[in-house]
C-alpha positions in Angstrom: 0.0 0.0 0.0 1.5 3.3 -1.1 0.2 6.5 0.6 0.7 10.1 -0.5 -0.3 12.9 1.8 -2.0 15.6 -0.2 -3.2 18.0 2.6 -2.7 18.4 6.3 -4.8 20.9 8.3 -6.4 21.0 11.7 -9.8 20.1 10.2 -8.7 17.3 8.0 -6.0 15.4 6.3 -6.3 14.0 2.7 -4.2 11.2 1.3 -4.1 9.1 -1.9 -3.8 5.4 -1.3 -2.7 3.0 -4.0 -3.0 -0.7 -3.3 -1.6 -3.4 -5.6 -2.9 -6.4 -3.7 -4.6 -9.2 -5.8 -6.6 -12.4 -5.5 -3.5 -14.3 -4.3 -2.7 -12.0 -1.4 -3.7 -12.5 2.2 -6.4 -10.1 3.4 -5.3 -7.6 6.0 -7.1 -5.9 8.8 -7.0 -2.2 9.8 -8.5 -0.1 12.6 -9.8 3.5 12.3 -8.8 6.0 14.9 -11.2 8.7 13.7 -13.9 9.6 11.2 -13.1 9.2 7.5 -14.5 8.7 4.0 -12.5 7.1 1.2 -13.6 7.7 -2.4 -12.7 4.8 -4.7 -11.3 6.3 -7.8 -10.4 3.0 -9.6 -10.2 -0.7 -9.1 -12.2 -2.8 -6.7 -11.9 -4.4 -3.3 -14.1 -6.1 -0.7 -14.5 -5.0 2.9 -15.6 -6.9 6.0 -16.5 -4.5 8.8 -19.1 -4.1 11.7 -21.8 -3.0 9.2 -21.3 -6.2 7.1 -19.5 -7.1 3.9 -19.3 -4.7 0.9 -17.9 -5.0 -2.6 -16.6 -1.6 -3.6 -15.9 -0.4 -7.1 -15.1 3.0 -8.7 -17.5 5.6 -7.2 -18.1 3.7 -4.0 -17.2 5.3 -0.6 -15.7 3.5 2.3 -16.8 5.0 5.6 -14.8 4.9 8.9 -15.6 5.7 12.5 -13.4 5.7 15.6 -12.6 2.1 16.7 -14.0 0.5 13.5 -12.0 -2.5 12.3 -12.2 -3.7 8.7 -10.5 -6.3 6.6 -9.9 -5.6 2.9 -9.9 -8.4 0.3 -9.1 -8.5 -3.4 -10.8 -11.6 -4.7 -11.7 -10.4 -8.2 -9.1 -7.9 -9.5 -5.7 -6.5 -8.5 -5.4 -3.1 -7.0 -7.4 0.0 -6.2 -6.8 3.8 -5.8 -8.7 5.8 -3.1 -8.8 9.4 -2.2 -9.2 9.4 1.5 -10.4 12.2 3.9 -9.8 12.0 7.6 -11.7 14.5 9.7 -11.2 16.1 13.1 -13.8 15.7 15.8 -14.6 19.4 15.7 -15.5 19.2 12.0 -17.5 16.0 12.4 -19.5 17.8 15.2 -20.0 20.8 12.9 -21.3 18.5 10.2 -24.1 17.5 12.5 -24.4 13.9 11.5 -25.6 11.3 13.9 -23.3 8.5 15.1 -25.3 6.0 12.9 -24.4 8.0 9.8 -20.7 7.2 10.3 -21.4 3.5 11.0 -22.9 2.5 7.6 -19.6 0.9 6.5 -19.8 2.0 2.9 -22.0 3.5 0.3 -22.6 2.3 -3.3 -21.7 4.5 -6.2 -24.1 7.4 -5.7 -24.2 10.2 -8.2 -24.5 12.8 -5.4 -21.1 11.7 -4.1 -19.4 10.6 -7.2 -19.4 14.0 -8.8 -17.9 15.5 -5.7 -15.3 12.8 -5.4 -14.1 13.6 -8.9 -14.2 17.3 -8.1 -12.0 16.6 -5.2 -9.5 14.7 -7.4 -9.5 17.6 -9.8 -8.7 20.0 -6.9 -6.0 17.6 -5.7 -4.5 17.6 -9.2 -4.4 21.4 -9.2 -6.9 21.8 -12.0 -9.6 23.6 -10.0 -9.8 27.0 -8.3 -11.5 25.3 -5.4 -9.3 24.3 -2.5 -9.0 20.6 -1.6 -9.9 21.4 2.0 -13.0 23.2 0.7 -14.1 20.3 -1.5 -13.4 17.9 1.4 -15.8 19.7 3.6 -18.4 20.0 0.8 -18.0 16.2 0.2 -18.3 15.4 3.9 -21.4 17.6 4.3 -23.0 16.0 1.2 -22.2 12.5 2.5 -24.0 13.3 5.8 -27.0 14.8 4.0 -27.3 11.8 1.7 -26.9 9.1 4.3 -29.0 10.7 7.0 -31.7 11.7 4.4 -32.0 15.1 6.0 -30.7 17.9 3.8 -29.6 20.9 5.9 -31.7 24.1 5.6 -30.3 27.2 4.0 -30.2 30.0 6.6 -30.5 33.6 5.5 -27.3 35.5 6.4 -27.6 38.2 9.0 -26.1 41.7 8.8 -23.2 40.4 11.0 -22.7 37.5 8.6 -22.5 39.7 5.6 -20.0 42.0 7.3 -17.8 39.1 8.3 -17.8 37.8 4.7 -17.0 41.2 3.2 -14.2 41.9 5.7 -12.8 38.4 5.0 -12.9 39.0 1.3 -11.1 42.3 1.6 -8.4 40.7 3.8 -8.0 37.9 1.3 -7.6 40.3 -1.6 -5.1 42.4 0.3 -3.0 39.3 1.1 -3.6 37.2 -1.9 0.1 37.3 -2.8 0.8 35.3 0.4 0.0 31.7 1.3 -3.5 31.8 2.7 -5.5 28.7 3.8 -9.1 28.2 4.9 -8.3 27.8 8.5 -6.3 31.1 8.6 -9.2 33.1 7.0 -11.7 31.4 9.3 -9.7 32.2 12.4 -9.7 35.9 11.5 -13.5 35.7 11.1 -13.7 33.9 14.5 -15.5 31.0 12.9 -14.8 27.3 12.4 -13.5 26.5 8.9 -16.8 24.6 8.2 -19.1 27.5 9.2 -16.8 30.1 7.6 -16.9 28.2 4.3 -20.7 28.1 4.4 -21.1 31.7 5.4 -18.6 33.1 2.8 -20.1 31.1 0.0 -23.6 31.9 1.0 -23.0 35.7 1.1 -20.5 36.2 -1.8 -21.4 33.3 -4.2 -17.8 31.9 -4.3 -15.7 29.9 -1.9 -12.8 31.6 -0.1 -10.3 29.7 -2.2 -12.0 30.6 -5.4 -11.9 34.2 -4.4 -8.2 33.9 -3.5 -7.4 32.5 -6.9 -9.5 35.0 -8.8 -7.9 37.9 -6.8 -4.5 36.6 -7.9 -5.7 36.4 -11.5 -7.0 40.0 -11.3 -3.7 41.3 -9.9 -1.8 39.4 -12.6 -4.0 40.8 -15.4 -3.3 44.3 -14.2 0.4 43.7 -14.1 0.4 42.0 -17.5 -1.4 45.0 -19.0 0.4 47.8 -17.2 4.0 46.7 -16.7 6.8 44.9 -18.5 7.5 42.5 -15.7 8.5 39.0 -16.8 5.5 36.6 -16.8 7.4 34.2 -14.4 8.0 37.1 -11.9 4.3 38.0 -12.1 3.3 34.5 -11.4 5.3 34.4 -8.2 4.6 38.0 -7.2 0.8 37.5 -7.2 1.0 34.3 -5.2 1.1 31.3 -7.6 3.5 28.6 -6.5 4.8 27.8 -9.9 4.7 29.1 -13.5 2.9 26.2 -15.0 0.0 26.4 -12.5 -0.3 30.2 -13.2 -0.3 29.7 -17.0 -2.8 26.9 -16.9 -5.1 28.8 -14.5 -4.8 32.1 -16.4 -5.5 30.3 -19.7 -8.6 28.7 -18.3 -9.9 32.0 -17.1 -9.0 34.3 -20.0 -9.1 31.9 -22.9 -5.5 32.8 -23.8 -2.0 32.5 -22.4 -0.6 35.3 -20.2 1.8 36.3 -23.0 -1.0 36.6 -25.6 -3.1 38.6 -23.0 -0.2 41.0 -22.6 0.1 41.3 -26.4 -3.7 41.9 -26.7 -3.4 44.6 -24.0 -0.8 46.4 -26.0 -3.1 46.7 -29.0 -2.8 43.6 -31.0 -6.4 43.4 -32.0 -5.9 40.2 -34.0 -5.6 38.2 -30.8 -8.8 39.6 -29.4 -10.6 39.1 -32.8 -9.5 35.4 -32.8 -10.7 35.0 -29.3 -14.1 36.5 -30.1 -14.3 34.3 -33.2 -13.9 31.2 -31.0 -16.9 32.3 -29.0 
């Protein structure tokens, strides 16, 4: 079993697990120390646990609760890949699910969870402007809603909520060049990450990480249009960790590379005309 840690925060950790066990390998037992959900991305395996025996395939979700023991088998095919989320007790409490929700053992491939599992993988691959921690919380919240059968009610934001969201957005924009995570922004708003994500999204229509990425893109566009700073320097100055991520994200937003955007801003109308023609 190969494990790759993708995210570590106070609210959750996220890891990718790759198992190459096959029909000829001895089953192995594991024990959960906390709450978790593992989204099966590919392959298949069986699972014996307190809730029964489950055959899991791509799109299934393996559910763990503290103290749960389970034994995995690979009777039919070799190998599987899972994207696994491990949650803090504070986050689980904020999610509001009953204890029975976390003791179902597994879920079959459900469309409500599969689409979010794939979105989480896209975020893990760096191809989404959503943060992996944000998608993890959305995934967990949706899991609780689906399994419990009780969708949570939307609460209208108060004036205080709106002020908190706006103040947080202003702070994110002012500091978008720096490394900002969900927990840091939530702490400044004096909220848990779960409640901050819901409040911010409800008031402003985007998640905190989406706003962070778009603030960086906005600052980058201004620099590309107004200055002659090298594209690589702009990428790092506005907060992107590497040039390829900046170019990919900018192209997805603008429909053209940063270099072509700069050329268009300097009066090369042909580039804009070509872009308009594509639309």
